[in-house]
C-alpha positions in Angstrom: -57.1 5.0 -19.1 -55.3 3.3 -16.2 -54.7 0.3 -18.4 -52.9 2.4 -20.9 -50.8 4.0 -18.2 -49.8 0.6 -16.8 -49.0 -0.7 -20.3 -46.9 2.4 -20.9 -45.1 2.1 -17.6 -44.5 -1.6 -18.3 -43.0 -0.8 -21.6 -40.7 1.9 -20.1 -39.6 -0.6 -17.4 -38.9 -3.2 -20.1 -36.9 -0.8 -22.1 -35.0 0.3 -19.0 -34.2 -3.4 -18.1 -33.1 -4.1 -21.7 -30.7 -1.1 -21.7 -29.3 -2.3 -18.4 -28.8 -5.8 -19.7 -27.1 -4.5 -22.9 -24.8 -2.3 -20.8 -23.9 -5.3 -18.5 -23.2 -7.5 -21.5 -20.8 -4.8 -22.9 -19.1 -4.5 -19.5 -15.9 -6.1 -20.8 -13.0 -7.2 -18.7 -10.0 -4.8 -18.5 -7.7 -7.5 -17.1 -4.6 -8.4 -19.2 -4.8 -11.8 -20.8 -1.7 -13.9 -21.8 0.6 -12.3 -19.3 4.3 -13.3 -20.1 6.2 -15.4 -17.6 8.3 -13.6 -15.1 12.0 -13.0 -15.9 13.6 -11.9 -12.6 17.0 -13.0 -11.5 17.4 -15.5 -8.6 19.1 -14.0 -5.5 20.3 -14.9 -2.0 16.9 -15.2 -0.3 18.2 -16.0 3.1 20.7 -13.1 3.0 17.9 -10.8 1.8 15.7 -11.7 4.8 18.6 -11.1 7.2 19.3 -7.7 5.7 15.6 -6.8 5.8 15.4 -7.8 9.4 18.5 -5.8 10.3 17.1 -2.7 8.7 14.3 -2.8 11.3 16.8 -2.4 14.2 17.5 1.2 13.3 15.2 3.6 15.1 14.6 5.9 12.2 11.7 7.6 13.9 10.2 10.9 12.7 8.4 12.9 15.3 7.5 16.3 13.9 8.5 18.1 10.6 12.2 18.7 10.9 12.5 16.6 14.0 14.0 13.1 13.4 16.3 10.7 15.2 19.5 11.9 13.4 21.9 9.4 14.8 19.7 6.5 13.7 19.5 7.8 10.1 23.3 8.1 10.0 23.7 4.5 11.2 21.1 3.3 8.8 22.8 4.9 5.9 26.1 3.3 6.9 24.3 -0.1 7.1 22.8 0.4 3.6 26.2 1.2 2.1 27.7 -2.0 3.6 24.7 -4.2 2.7 24.5 -3.0 -1.0 28.1 -2.3 -2.1 27.4 -2.7 -5.9 24.5 -0.2 -5.7 26.5 2.5 -3.9 29.5 1.9 -6.1 27.7 2.0 -9.5 24.8 4.4 -8.9 25.0 8.1 -8.3 24.0 8.6 -4.7 22.9 12.0 -3.4 21.7 13.1 0.1 18.8 15.6 -0.1 17.3 17.5 2.8 19.9 16.0 5.3 18.7 12.3 5.3 16.7 11.6 2.1 18.6 9.4 -0.4 18.3 9.8 -4.2 19.9 7.1 -6.4 20.4 7.4 -10.1 21.1 4.3 -12.3 21.9 5.8 -15.6 20.4 4.1 -18.6 21.9 3.6 -22.0 19.2 5.6 -23.9 19.2 9.2 -23.0 16.1 9.7 -25.1 13.9 7.8 -22.6 12.5 9.5 -19.6 13.5 7.9 -16.3 11.2 6.1 -13.9 11.1 7.1 -10.2 10.6 4.4 -7.6 10.1 5.6 -4.1 9.7 4.5 -0.5 10.5 6.0 2.9 13.0 5.3 5.6 11.2 6.8 8.6 8.8 5.1 10.9 6.2 6.2 13.4 7.0 6.3 17.1 6.3 3.4 19.5 3.8 4.2 22.2 3.8 0.9 24.1 6.8 -1.3 23.4 5.9 -3.7 26.2 2.7 -4.6 24.3 4.6 -6.1 21.4 5.1 -9.9 21.0 8.6 -9.2 19.8 10.6 -5.9 20.6 9.7 -3.3 17.9 13.3 -2.6 17.0 14.9 -6.1 17.5 14.4 -7.1 13.9 13.6 -10.7 14.9 12.6 -13.4 12.4 10.5 -16.1 13.9 8.7 -18.9 12.0 9.0 -17.2 8.7 7.8 -13.8 10.0 9.9 -10.6 10.2 8.9 -8.5 13.2 9.5 -4.8 13.8 8.4 -1.3 13.2 8.8 -0.5 9.5 8.2 -4.1 8.3 5.2 -3.0 6.3 5.4 0.8 6.5 7.8 1.2 4.6 11.3 -0.2 5.0 10.1 -3.2 3.0 10.0 -0.8 0.0 13.4 0.7 0.7 15.1 -2.7 1.2 13.1 -4.5 -1.5 14.2 -1.9 -4.1 17.8 -1.9 -3.1 17.9 -5.7 -3.0 16.5 -5.8 -6.5 19.0 -3.3 -7.9 21.9 -5.0 -6.1 20.9 -8.4 -7.6 20.6 -6.9 -11.1 23.9 -5.2 -10.9 25.6 -8.5 -9.9 24.0 -10.1 -13.0 25.5 -7.3 -15.1 22.1 -6.0 -16.0 22.2 -2.5 -17.7 18.9 -0.7 -18.1 18.1 1.3 -21.2 15.9 3.7 -19.3 17.4 5.5 -16.3 16.1 4.4 -12.9 15.8 6.7 -10.0 15.2 5.6 -6.4 14.1 8.2 -3.8 13.9 7.2 -0.1 12.4 10.0 2.0 13.1 10.4 5.7 10.0 12.3 6.9 7.1 10.9 5.0 5.2 10.2 8.3 5.2 13.9 9.1 4.5 15.3 5.7 7.6 14.8 3.6 8.3 18.5 3.3 12.1 18.1 4.0 12.5 14.9 2.1 10.3 14.0 -0.9 9.4 17.7 -1.4 13.1 18.6 -1.7 13.8 15.8 -4.1 10.9 16.9 -6.3 12.2 20.5 -6.3 15.7 19.3 -7.2 14.4 17.2 -10.1 12.2 20.1 -11.3 15.2 22.5 -11.2 17.1 20.0 -13.4 14.2 19.8 -15.8 13.6 16.1 -15.2 10.5 14.6 -16.7 9.5 11.2 -15.4 7.9 8.3 -17.3 6.0 7.2 -14.2 6.3 7.2 -10.4 5.6 4.3 -8.1 5.3 4.9 -4.3 3.8 2.9 -1.5 0.0 2.7 -1.4 -2.5 0.0 -2.0 -1.8 -3.7 -1.8 -3.3 -7.0 -2.7 -6.7 -7.5 -1.0 -8.4 -10.8 -0.5 -12.1 -11.2 0.4 -12.7 -7.4 0.3 -14.6 -7.4 -3.0 -17.1 -10.0 -4.3 -14.8 -11.5 -6.9 -13.2 -14.9 -7.2 -9.6 -13.7 -6.9 -7.6 -11.2 -4.7 -7.5 -7.7 -6.1 -4.3 -5.6 -6.3 -5.4 -2.1 -5.9 -3.2 0.7 -7.3 -3.7 4.2 -6.1 -4.1 6.5 -9.1 -4.8 9.5 -6.8 -4.8 10.3 -3.1 -7.1 12.5 -1.0 -6.0 15.9 0.2 -5.4 16.4 3.9 -5.9 19.2 6.4 -6.5 19.4 10.1 -8.6 22.2 11.5 -8.8 23.4 15.1 -12.3 24.3 16.3 -11.7 26.7 19.2 -14.1 28.3 21.7 -12.8 30.9 24.1 -14.4 31.6 27.4 -13.7 33.3 30.8 -12.8 30.1 32.7 -13.8 30.0 36.3 -14.9 27.5 38.9 -16.8 24.5 37.8 -19.3 24.9 40.6 -20.9 27.9 38.8 -21.0 26.9 35.1 -22.7 29.1 32.5 -25.8 27.7 30.8 -23.7 26.9 27.7 -20.1 25.8 28.3 -17.2 26.0 25.8 -17.0 22.2 25.6 -20.8 22.0 25.1 -20.6 24.4 22.2 -17.8 22.3 20.6 -19.9 19.2 21.1 -22.7 20.8 19.2 -20.3 21.8 16.4 -19.0 18.2 16.1 -22.6 16.9 16.1 -23.4 19.2 13.2 -20.4 18.0 11.2 -21.3 14.3 11.8 -25.0 14.8 11.1 -24.2 16.5 7.8 -21.5 14.4 6.0 -20.0 15.7 2.8 -21.8 14.5 -0.3 -20.8 11.2 -1.8 -20.3 10.3 -5.4 -19.0 7.4 -7.5 -16.4 9.3 -9.6 -12.7 9.3 -10.5 -10.7 6.5 -9.1 -13.8 5.0 -7.3 -15.6 4.7 -10.6 -12.4 3.3 -12.2 -12.3 0.6 -9.4 -15.8 -0.5 -10.3 -15.0 -0.4 -14.0 -12.0 -2.8 -13.5 -13.5 -5.1 -10.9 -17.2 -5.0 -12.0 -16.8 -7.2 -15.1 -15.3 -10.0 -12.8 -18.4 -10.1 -10.6 -21.6 -12.0 -11.1 -24.1 -10.8 -13.7 -26.5 -9.1 -11.3 -23.6 -7.1 -9.9 -22.5 -6.3 -13.4 -26.0 -5.0 -14.0 -25.6 -2.6 -11.1 -22.0 -1.4 -11.7 -22.4 -1.3 -15.4 -25.3 1.2 -15.1 -24.0 3.8 -12.6 -25.9 6.4 -14.5 -29.0 4.9 -12.9 -27.7 2.9 -9.9 -25.2 5.3 -8.4 -27.5 6.2 -5.4 -27.9 2.4 -4.7 -24.1 1.8 -4.9 -23.5 4.7 -2.6 -25.9 3.4 -0.1 -24.3 -0.1 -0.3 -20.8 1.2 0.2 -21.1 4.1 2.7 -21.9 1.6 5.5 -18.3 0.6 5.7 -15.7 3.1 6.9 -13.2 1.8 4.3 -15.4 2.1 1.3 -17.2 5.2 2.5 -13.9 7.0 2.6 -13.5 6.4 -1.2 -16.8 8.1 -1.9 -16.7 11.4 0.0 -14.6 13.9 2.0 -14.4 12.7 5.6 -14.0 14.6 8.9 -12.6 12.8 11.9 -12.3 14.5 15.4 -9.0 13.3 16.7 -7.7 15.6 19.5 -9.4 17.5 22.4 -8.2 20.0 24.9 -10.0 21.7 27.7 -9.0 22.4 31.3 -6.2 20.7 33.1 -8.2 20.3 36.3 -11.5 18.7 36.9 -12.9 21.6 38.9 -11.8 24.5 36.5 -13.7 25.7 33.5 -11.4 26.1 30.5 -10.6 29.6 29.2 -10.1 27.9 25.8 -11.4 24.6 24.5 -10.6 23.1 21.2 -11.1 20.0 19.1 -8.9 19.0 16.1 -10.8 17.7 13.1 -8.7 15.8 10.5 -10.1 16.1 7.0 -9.4 13.8 4.0 -10.5 15.6 0.9 -11.9 14.1 -2.3 -10.5 15.0 -5.7 -12.6 17.9 -7.0 -12.6 19.7 -3.7 -9.9 21.8 -2.0 -8.7 22.7 1.4 -10.3 26.1 1.0 -13.7 24.7 -0.1 -13.9 22.2 2.8 -13.0 24.9 5.3 -15.9 27.0 4.0 -18.2 23.9 4.2 -17.2 23.4 7.8 -18.2 27.0 8.6 -21.6 26.5 7.0 -22.2 23.2 8.8 -21.2 24.6 12.2 -23.0 28.0 11.7 -21.8 29.4 15.0 -19.7 32.5 15.3 -18.4 31.4 18.7 -16.5 28.6 17.1 -13.3 29.8 15.5 -11.8 27.6 12.8 -8.0 27.7 12.2 -5.4 25.5 10.7 -3.8 23.0 13.1 -0.6 22.4 11.1 1.5 24.5 8.8 1.1 22.1 5.9 -2.0 21.2 4.1 -2.5 19.4 0.8 -5.2 19.6 -1.8 -6.1 16.3 -3.4 -3.6 15.0 -6.0 -4.4 15.0 -9.7 -5.9 11.7 -10.9 -3.5 9.5 -13.1 -5.5 8.0 -15.9 -5.9 4.2 -15.9 -5.6 2.3 -19.1 -2.5 4.1 -20.3 0.7 2.3 -21.4 2.3 3.1 -18.0 -0.6 1.7 -16.0 -0.7 -1.4 -18.1 3.0 -1.9 -17.7 2.5 -1.9 -13.9 -0.6 -4.1 -14.2 1.4 -6.7 -16.2 4.3 -6.6 -13.8 2.0 -7.3 -10.9 0.3 -10.2 -12.7 3.7 -11.7 -13.6 4.6 -12.1 -9.9 1.0 -12.6 -8.7 -0.6 -14.4 -11.6 -3.9 -15.2 -9.8 -5.0 -11.6 -9.0 -7.0 -8.9 -10.7 -5.5 -5.4 -10.9 -7.6 -2.2 -10.4 -7.2 1.5 -9.8 -8.5 2.9 -6.6 -8.4 6.1 -4.5 -5.7 6.2 -1.9 -7.4 7.6 1.3 -4.2 8.0 3.3 -1.3 10.4 2.5 2.0 9.4 0.8 5.2 11.0 -0.5 3.8 10.5 -4.0 1.8 13.8 -3.8 5.1 15.7 -3.9 6.0 14.2 -7.3 2.8 14.9 -9.3 4.5 17.8 -11.2 7.1 15.4 -12.6 4.8 13.0 -14.3 1.2 12.5 -15.3 1.5 8.9 -14.2 1.9 8.6 -10.4 0.9 5.3 -8.8 0.7 4.1 -5.2 1.1 0.4 -4.6 3.0 -2.0 -2.3 3.5 -5.4 -4.1 2.4 -7.4 -1.1 -0.5 -9.7 -0.4 -1.0 -8.6 3.3 -2.9 -10.8 5.6 -5.1 -9.5 8.5 -2.3 -9.5 11.1 0.1 -7.6 8.7 -2.6 -5.0 7.9 -3.6 -4.6 11.5 0.1 -3.9 12.4 0.3 -0.7 10.4 1.1 2.1 12.8 0.1 -0.3 15.6 1.4 -3.0 17.8 3.2 -6.1 16.4 4.0 -4.8 12.9 5.2 -7.8 10.9 5.7 -9.2 7.4 6.0 -12.8 6.2 9.4 -13.5 4.6 7.8 -15.0 1.5 5.9 -11.8 0.9 9.1 -9.7 1.2 10.8 -12.0 -1.3 8.0 -11.5 -3.8 8.4 -7.8 -3.4 12.1 -8.1 -4.4 11.1 -10.1 -7.5 8.4 -7.6 -8.4 10.8 -4.7 -8.3 13.2 -6.5 -10.6 10.4 -7.4 -13.0 9.1 -3.8 -13.0 12.5 -2.4 -13.9 13.0 -4.9 -16.7 9.5 -4.2 -18.1 10.1 -0.5 -18.0 13.2 -1.1 -20.2 
């Protein structure tokens, strides 16, 4: 009896292993072979670096929605017009929502939908300028590195695109397909007065867009177990909402506290949220990432990633240990702000904690709010929106389309020794405002950032190597040519 059972189990295991091996063998590469050589125009590289560095001297800081450094934006626009005279003379230039710039380079074929290439002018505030190795708004170039706020996020995109277009105009290049450039001025605070207004304007005009490319992923090295760096292209981005957890009390002197304090109740609420994370799954862009990168891994790893129908729980367990990869698998909740009493001997009459949510495709702001209520399960904790704007997750742009492959090929022409893969953008970008204009909305910075450059994002010592910026200019040229 037992012998027959063991034989049957052995047979089932053998069949299962055989199926997994067959699936792994059919796990074919999705990387493009025989990529054409690049065809960009040469340009004044030294001048390009000088212009990029100077762009970082303008303190185009956005503080809150509708609150920006207006004088700095006016000066920055004047600088752009002087730096790129051919672009401002030959392209239609519109100012939208006070300081966002929309350029239109008319193509010769009106039957082709335009492409929309975007970046943002605004930067985040500086909290501790004395901690920087080089002043954050000096725009210094030292030993081949450009220092300053906005070097990576995201004046490299603004300047790189304009440098590419200016170069192509000087070479008398004329696109068949119309090219639109949109440079928002308030991306760091939601984009409601910049990119949102551009999207509404284009929608009113009935504009349909072939594809959109905004900032997003970049070229990662040593992040995945493959033999090359991976250029990750965001095909969707998570939704965003911040909720205030508020407990109201009577206040009073701290020498006579109640058995349960307002802050203690909030602490229990946060513990409930952290002890009960949102469910994880390998789906959408995360599944696409494994589909594009998996075939480039070793055979045992192909066995795992090529059989997610069986191995998904194992993959989740492997990847949820890292904050970066965990964020691609589930909705996350991060407590970020706290407020209680202003004095150490006074009980607060109101205590609150702000929880920032990044929401997976398939869920909504409303659904995660309801989930928070269930997790906390305490009527004394009131949940309300912290900001006026919230965003559901973006639609997912399908990988493997002509538009994605055009972008994939353009990347590999400038960076021939990389793999290209879709992924889920866990941060927010202006791209979410453009999803009604096109089914093909991508998020990618054509830069191979090193550790120092990545660590400088929204932090001290933001910097970018000159050679990386120059490759960005070449990439934007190549992309425009390929789209035409």
